[in-house]
KEKE-3310 file (N, C-alpha, C; in steps of 0.2 Angstrom, whole numbers, plus 5000, padded with zeros to 4 digits):
npx = (4996:5002:5000:5006:5004:4992:4992:4990:4998:5004:5006:5004:4999:4990:4982:4970:4970:4983:4995:5003:5019:5027:5042:5058:5071:5084:5091:5098:5108:5101:5093:5077:5064:5050:5037:5024:5009:4997:4982:4975:4980:4982:4971:4956:4951:4936:4927:4917:4904:4901:4913:4929:4945:4952:4964:4981:4997:5015:5031:5049:5063:5079:5095:5104:5098:5088:5075:5059:5055:5041:5035:5023:5006:4990:4973:4959:4944:4932:4919:4908:4897:4881:4867:4855:4858:4869:4882:4877:4882:4892:4905:4921:4935:4950:4960:4975:4990:5003:5019:5034:5051:5067:5082:5097:5102:5102:5088:5072:5056:5040:5024:5007:4990:4973:4959:4942:4934:4942:4954:4971:4985:5001:5016:5033:5047:5063:5075:5089:5103:5113)
npy = (5090:5078:5072:5060:5054:5049:5038:5021:5007:4991:4973:4965:4952:4951:4962:4968:4980:4984:4988:4976:4974:4966:4961:4958:4955:4958:4967:4971:4984:4997:4989:4983:4978:4969:4976:4973:4978:4976:4975:4966:4953:4942:4942:4945:4961:4970:4974:4984:4995:5003:5000:5000:5000:5015:5020:5017:5021:5022:5023:5027:5028:5032:5026:5037:5048:5063:5065:5057:5047:5047:5033:5028:5032:5026:5025:5018:5015:5009:5002:4994:5002:5007:5011:5007:5007:5004:4992:4986:4988:4983:4983:4980:4986:4978:4978:4979:4982:4982:4987:4991:4994:5003:5005:5014:5014:5006:5005:5010:5004:5011:5010:5016:5015:5019:5017:5019:5020:5017:5024:5029:5018:5010:5002:4995:4990:4984:4986:4980:4985:4975)
npz = (5087:5075:5059:5058:5070:5069:5061:5058:5064:5064:5064:5049:5049:5059:5058:5048:5040:5037:5025:5015:5009:4996:4990:4983:4995:4993:4979:4963:4958:4949:4942:4937:4948:4955:4964:4975:4983:4995:5003:5017:5016:5025:5034:5028:5021:5020:5005:5001:4996:5008:5016:5013:5004:5000:4993:4989:4993:4988:4993:4993:5003:5001:5008:5018:5012:5014:5010:5005:4991:4980:4974:4968:4967:4970:4965:4971:4965:4962:4970:4970:4969:4964:4953:4958:4972:4986:4984:4973:4961:4946:4946:4955:4963:4967:4982:4979:4972:4959:4955:4945:4949:4950:4959:4964:4977:4993:5004:5011:5008:5009:5013:5012:5016:5014:5023:5021:5033:5044:5043:5040:5037:5039:5032:5032:5022:5021:5008:5000:4991:4981)
capx = (4996:5004:4997:5010:5002:4986:4993:4990:5004:5003:5008:4999:4996:4985:4978:4968:4971:4990:4997:5008:5024:5030:5047:5064:5075:5090:5090:5104:5108:5098:5089:5070:5061:5043:5034:5017:5007:4990:4979:4970:4983:4981:4964:4953:4948:4930:4927:4910:4902:4902:4919:4934:4952:4951:4970:4987:5003:5021:5037:5055:5068:5086:5099:5108:5094:5083:5068:5057:5053:5035:5035:5017:4999:4985:4966:4954:4938:4926:4917:4901:4892:4876:4861:4850:4861:4875:4884:4873:4886:4895:4913:4924:4943:4953:4965:4981:4994:5010:5024:5041:5055:5074:5086:5104:5104:5098:5084:5066:5050:5035:5017:5001:4984:4968:4952:4937:4931:4947:4959:4978:4989:5007:5021:5039:5051:5070:5078:5097:5106:5119)
capy = (5083:5078:5067:5054:5051:5046:5033:5015:5002:4984:4967:4963:4945:4951:4968:4968:4986:4986:4986:4971:4975:4960:4963:4955:4959:4961:4968:4973:4992:5000:4983:4983:4973:4970:4977:4972:4981:4974:4975:4961:4947:4937:4943:4949:4967:4971:4978:4985:5002:5006:4999:4998:5003:5020:5021:5015:5025:5018:5028:5024:5032:5029:5027:5043:5054:5066:5065:5051:5048:5044:5028:5028:5033:5022:5026:5012:5019:5005:4998:4991:5007:5006:5016:5004:5008:5002:4985:4984:4989:4977:4983:4982:4986:4974:4982:4977:4985:4980:4992:4989:5000:5001:5010:5014:5013:5002:5009:5007:5005:5013:5010:5019:5013:5022:5014:5024:5020:5016:5029:5028:5013:5010:4997:4996:4984:4986:4984:4980:4984:4971)
capz = (5085:5068:5055:5059:5076:5067:5056:5062:5063:5067:5060:5044:5050:5064:5057:5041:5037:5036:5018:5014:5004:4994:4985:4985:5000:4989:4972:4959:4957:4943:4939:4938:4952:4956:4971:4976:4989:4995:5010:5019:5014:5030:5036:5022:5022:5016:4999:5000:4996:5014:5019:5008:5004:4995:4989:4991:4991:4989:4994:4994:5006:5000:5014:5018:5009:5019:5008:5002:4984:4979:4968:4965:4970:4966:4968:4970:4965:4961:4976:4969:4969:4958:4952:4963:4979:4988:4983:4967:4955:4943:4947:4961:4962:4973:4985:4978:4966:4957:4951:4944:4950:4951:4964:4965:4984:4998:5008:5014:5005:5014:5010:5016:5014:5017:5024:5022:5039:5049:5042:5037:5040:5035:5034:5029:5020:5019:5002:5000:4984:4981)
cpx = (4998:5000:5000:5007:4995:4986:4994:4996:5003:5006:5002:4996:4990:4980:4976:4969:4978:4992:5003:5013:5027:5035:5053:5068:5081:5089:5097:5103:5105:5094:5082:5068:5054:5042:5027:5015:4999:4988:4974:4973:4981:4974:4961:4950:4941:4931:4920:4909:4904:4909:4924:4940:4951:4958:4976:4993:5010:5027:5043:5060:5075:5090:5103:5104:5089:5076:5066:5055:5046:5036:5029:5011:4994:4978:4962:4947:4932:4924:4910:4895:4887:4870:4856:4852:4867:4876:4879:4876:4890:4902:4915:4932:4946:4959:4972:4984:5001:5013:5031:5045:5062:5077:5093:5107:5100:5093:5078:5060:5045:5029:5012:4995:4978:4961:4947:4934:4937:4954:4966:4981:4995:5011:5027:5042:5058:5072:5086:5099:5113:5123)
cpy = (5083:5072:5060:5050:5048:5040:5026:5011:4996:4979:4965:4956:4945:4957:4968:4974:4988:4984:4981:4973:4969:4962:4959:4959:4962:4961:4971:4981:4993:4994:4984:4977:4975:4971:4977:4974:4979:4975:4969:4954:4941:4936:4948:4955:4967:4975:4979:4993:5006:5005:4996:5002:5008:5021:5018:5019:5021:5023:5024:5030:5029:5030:5033:5049:5056:5065:5059:5052:5044:5039:5028:5029:5030:5023:5020:5014:5015:5001:4996:4996:5006:5011:5013:5005:5004:4994:4982:4985:4983:4977:4984:4982:4983:4978:4979:4980:4982:4985:4989:4995:4998:5007:5009:5012:5009:5007:5006:5009:5006:5013:5013:5017:5017:5018:5019:5025:5021:5020:5026:5022:5012:5004:4999:4990:4987:4983:4985:4980:4980:4971)
cpz = (5077:5065:5057:5065:5075:5062:5060:5060:5067:5062:5056:5045:5055:5063:5050:5037:5035:5029:5019:5008:5002:4989:4988:4990:4998:4982:4969:4958:4950:4939:4941:4943:4954:4963:4971:4983:4989:5002:5011:5016:5019:5032:5031:5025:5018:5010:4997:4999:5002:5018:5014:5008:4998:4990:4993:4989:4992:4989:4995:4998:5006:5006:5013:5015:5014:5017:5005:4995:4983:4973:4965:4969:4966:4969:4966:4971:4964:4967:4976:4970:4963:4958:4957:4970:4980:4987:4977:4961:4952:4944:4954:4960:4968:4975:4985:4971:4965:4953:4950:4945:4950:4956:4963:4972:4988:5001:5010:5010:5010:5010:5015:5012:5017:5017:5025:5029:5045:5048:5039:5041:5036:5037:5030:5027:5018:5013:5002:4993:4985:4974)
residu = (MET:SER:ILE:GLY:GLU:LYS:ILE:GLY:LYS:ALA:ASP:TRP:LYS:THR:GLU:LYS:HIS:VAL:PRO:VAL:ILE:GLU:ALA:ALA:ALA:GLU:VAL:LYS:ALA:ASP:SER:LEU:PHE:GLU:VAL:LYS:VAL:SER:VAL:GLY:LYS:GLU:ILE:ALA:HIS:PRO:ASN:THR:THR:ALA:HIS:HIS:ILE:SER:TRP:ILE:GLN:LEU:TYR:PHE:LEU:ALA:ASP:GLY:GLU:LYS:TYR:VAL:HIS:GLN:VAL:GLY:GLY:PHE:GLN:LEU:THR:ALA:HIS:ALA:GLU:GLY:ALA:GLU:GLY:ALA:ASP:THR:GLY:ALA:VAL:LYS:THR:HIS:HIS:ALA:VAL:THR:VAL:TRP:MET:SER:THR:LYS:LYS:SER:GLY:LYS:LEU:MET:ALA:LEU:ALA:MET:CYS:ASN:ILE:HIS:GLY:LEU:TRP:GLU:SER:GLU:LYS:ASP:ILE:LYS:VAL:VAL)
# end
């Protein structure tokens, strides 16, 4: 069994664990564009000590290339842990990240998100260079 067989896939509008990639569908070659990845856009995902998104990874696979490029890895480490117990801490990290990137080639953005209870989830978005 491969790890790929354990990655959840679904429509983010019906499944709260799927990362949502928001970016322009068409971008100019070598021009910076914004990419936002979030979890729980349509259906809120819990953000508690016991149930939360631990990290988000963003990758890009350029058309015609064999290997993916890692755009960024983002640890979400504050989930209201506190000295008095679960959900008593003052700080929570929201499960959304924004990055700016550029590309010379069209391709596919791919995001992975890790729920501490329900495992890995992924989504993809095509990006066309014009």
